[in-house]
C-alpha positions, 0 to 999 in steps of 0.5 A: 740741655739742662738750664742749669748747665747751659747757664754754666757754660754761658759764665764760662764764655762770659767770664761772669760769677754765680754759685752752684747750689746742690742737695747733696743729702736728704733724709726723710721727708725733705722738699727736693731729692738729691742732685737738686741744683739751684744757679745764683747769680750776684744780681739775685737772679737764679735758676732752679730750686733747691726747696722753696721757701724758707729753705731756699732763702737761707741757701740764696743768702749763702749763695751770695756770701759764697760768691763774695768770699770765694769760700765753699759751704756745706749747710745742714737743715733740719726740717722739723719744728720752725719754733726752733729755727727749722726752715720747715716742717717736713720732717727730714734733713737736708744738705746743701753744697754751695760752690761758687763759680768765679772767673779767672782773675784779671791781671792788667798790664799798664804799659806794654814795653819790654817788662810788660810784654813779658808779664803778659806771657807769664801771667797768661801761662799762670792762667790769668785773664790778661788785659793790656792798657797803653795810651800808645795805640801802636804798642797796645794791640795784638801785634804788638804785645800778643797774647793778652785777652783784651786791649785798652789803648787809653790813658791810664787815668781813664782805664777805670772808666772802660774796664771793670775793676773788682776785687779780683783784678790785679793792677801791674803797672809798667809805664814809662815814667813817674810823671806817667804814674802820677797823672794815672793812678789816683783814679786807679787807687780808688778802684777795688783792685786786689793789687796795685804794683807799680814798677821802678826804683824807691827814688822812682817811687818817692818822686810819684808820692810826692806828685800824689799828695801834691794832688790831694791823694790820701795817704790811705790810698797811696799805702795800696800800692807795692812799689817797687814791686815784685820779691827780690830775686835779683832780677835783671832781664824783663823775663826775670823781672816778670817772674818777681812781679808775678811772684808778689802777685801770687803771694797776695792773691794766696795769702803767702809769706814770700819766704823761703820754703826750706826751714832755716833751722834744718838743712834736711828735707 
């Protein structure tokens, strides 16, 4: 098997990140032919080549940016005159397509009660990698809360020590009370999580905020939290609440507005 394809298979298996760089157009004299590939990892390592030299260095830089921002890139290079900024003197032109290979986003349900279980089921159906955390081990296992990929039976405040939380991690706190949240949230607020939501009423969140401030937690960190979390659907059952929560998560992930798609000015389709 081609080493790059084998490496892509390993990425899928290990939920890893990389950028696949492919020569998609080559005219005239160029270092590599169409179809040449290079797989670039976040740590600087890479497999394969798209031409070496300055051309490859430029593509590597774009690949690392693609891993960071998740955006594809179509790069065009002339290979004629380095004095004009060209990455070579071969005389031809080359285009390289850079595609970020990113793992499924991870949604962490913290608190495996009725709502937490419903969120696990829905998030998995929506394509998230799902982790469950609860300081009560009897709730945090495949038998009690089926469907998750990982289980972390630890206190909320210690979760960041065991689970790598990145910009592709969404934290859904469905814990059993404000006191649990006040103890566990400070460490989570320091992470790069893309979303931190906390279940409960406005009164419960106000109580938690007061406790967090008493601990010296910065207002800017507290402002990262979505609470009460979810979109207003008048949800009541655990399943309905899970829909509300995941609707907000998707809105944040995909930069939606949460507004009705039906135009307010027109009743027509």
